[in-house]
N, C-alpha and C positions, 0 to 999 in steps of 0.2 A: 984537444975539443973541450974538454972538462974545463979548462981555465976560461976559454972564449965563452962558454956557457955561463959561467959565474960573473964574468965581467958584463954580460948582456942583461943578466936580471938587476945586476948593481945598478946600470945605466937606466934602466927601465924604472927602478924603485926611485932614483934621483929625480928623472923627470915628472913624476907623479908627486913627490914632495915639492918641486918647485912650482908646478901648476897648483896646488892646494894652497900654496905660500901666496901666491899671485891672486888667486881668488878671494883670500882673507883680506887682501888690501883694497879690493874693489869695492865700492859700495854698492849695497846691495838691497832690495824690497821684494817682499810678499805680496803675492796676490792670491789669497785664498791660501792654500797650501804651496803655493808654486814661488818657489825663488827666483827673482830675475835681477841684472845689473843694471842698476840706473845711476849714472854718473851724474854728480850735480853739474851744472852748466852756469856759474857766475858770469854776467855780461851777456847771455843769450836773451833776446828779446822775441818773445813768442808771436805768431801771426793771429790776426784775428781769427781765421779757421781753426788754429789751436787751441784757442780758447773756448770754443763751442764744444759743451762737455756731452759725453753719453747722456741720453735722456734719464737714466738711472740717477744720475748724479747732479742733474739740473735742480737750481733753486726752486722751489714750489712750496705752497701751503698744502698742509697734510693734518688728517687727524691725528692727534697724539694724546693720550690719555696721561695727566701728571698732575699731583697735589701741590706742584711747585706754582708761586705766584706768577702771573705775566710778566716777561722782561728777564726772566732766568734763563741762562744758556746752559743746555745739556748736551754733552757729548758721548755719543757711543762710540767707542772705538771700535769695536768688534764689527759695528754695521757700517763704519765709514761714514757716519753721518754726524752732524751737528744742528740741534733743534734749538730754536728761539721760541720760547713760550709766548704765546698769544694770550691765552684764556681760553673757557669754554671749550676745551679738548682740542684746541687748535695751536698748530706751531708753524713757522716756517722751518723747513728743512733744506740745509745746505750739504752737499757732496763734500767729503774732505780727505786729505792723506793724512796717515798718523805715524806714530813712533814704530820704527822697526821691533823686532823680535828684541826684547833685552831693554827696550827704553820706552816701554808703553806704562803707563801708571794711571792711577785713579786718585779721587780726591776731591776737596771742596777749596775754590780759591775764589777771588774776586778781581774783576779787572783793576788793575793797579795804575794803569797809565794807557794812552792811546796815542798812536803818531801815524804820520801818514807819509808815504816813502821814506820809510825809517833807514837809516843806516845799519849795516850788519856786520858785526863782528864776531865770527865763528868761536865757539868756545874750544880750549885745549883738547878737549877729548875729541871732538869733531876733526881738528886740525892732525891729530894724531892717526886717526882711521883714515883721513883723507888730504895727506899732505899737500897736494897742489892746490888747495883751496887759497885765497888771498887771506891775509891777517886782518883786514878791513876793507869795505866797500861801502862807498856812498849811496844813498838811497838813488833810486831810478828805476826805469822799466826793466832793466836787465838784473837788477838785485833779487836775490832770490827771496828776500823778504818780502817782496811785491809791492802793492799800492798801499797797504795799512797793515798796523798790527796793533792786537790787544794784549796787554802785559798782564801776565798772570800772577798776583801777589808779588812776593819778593822772590819766586822762582826765576830760572832762567827762561822759563817756557812761556810760548806765546802762541795766540791764535793770530795768522798772517797770511798775507797773498803768496803768490808763487809765482816764478817765471817758467815754471815747468808744469804747465795745465797737463798734461799728459800722465801725472804722478796723482791726481785725485782718484781717492779710490785704493791706494796702496799703501803698505807699512814702510815706509822710507825714510822717516824724519828722526831726529835725535830726540824726541820727545814733543815736539811742536805740533800744532794742527795747521793745515795749510789748505787754503780754499783758492780758487781762482779769483783774479784781482776785482771782478765785477763783483762779485759775491762777497769778498771782504769789504769792499767799500759799502755795500748795501748794510751789511751787519756794521759796519762802523758807526754809520749814520743812524742807526737805530739804538744803539745801546750806549749809556753813559758810564763815565769811570764810577766803579763802586758794584756795577753789575755783579751778580752770583753767578759763577760758573761751577757746574758740576761734571766731573769726567768720570764717566763710568766705564767698566770694562765689558758689561752685558746689558741687553736689552732690559729697559723696564717693564715688570709684568704687571 
């Protein structure tokens, strides 16, 4: 009986280890303090109904106090919002998805390039975490880069669209900032190359 009990304990430990290892391989996102599994879906084309955001994350003009000049983009990672400064304490606010834990960052950049329906080449770090991803995918409705991209300086990070509108408001990416396609197209049409982009982890006081 004692030997059987030992084998039962060993089997239980092995099962728990396998489950933990499996969980580490799955992409995850955080919503507040909750961690949820959200696999990427290259090739998936969302329906118009899926593109309709929760009212809290819909594009809208808001009161926004800042000393930055009109035309500046300010990203508040903790809030899950991107602001385009209009001046006179006003801004257009967009709901966004941000980097998952360990991939969030802050700093000052400029829009170095713009592209509509860009191709997607996942970086090696992303492929290592999610080996099922394609190594290259041409631009289009099912592309995870979405309808447009604003490239940030010489970094690998971008402000871009998404084919997974349900991830807006989540911390899911590898450091990029994602918007629904209608919002990224709106932003794309409003800002030129050279636009100042400020990424902050906390709201401006």
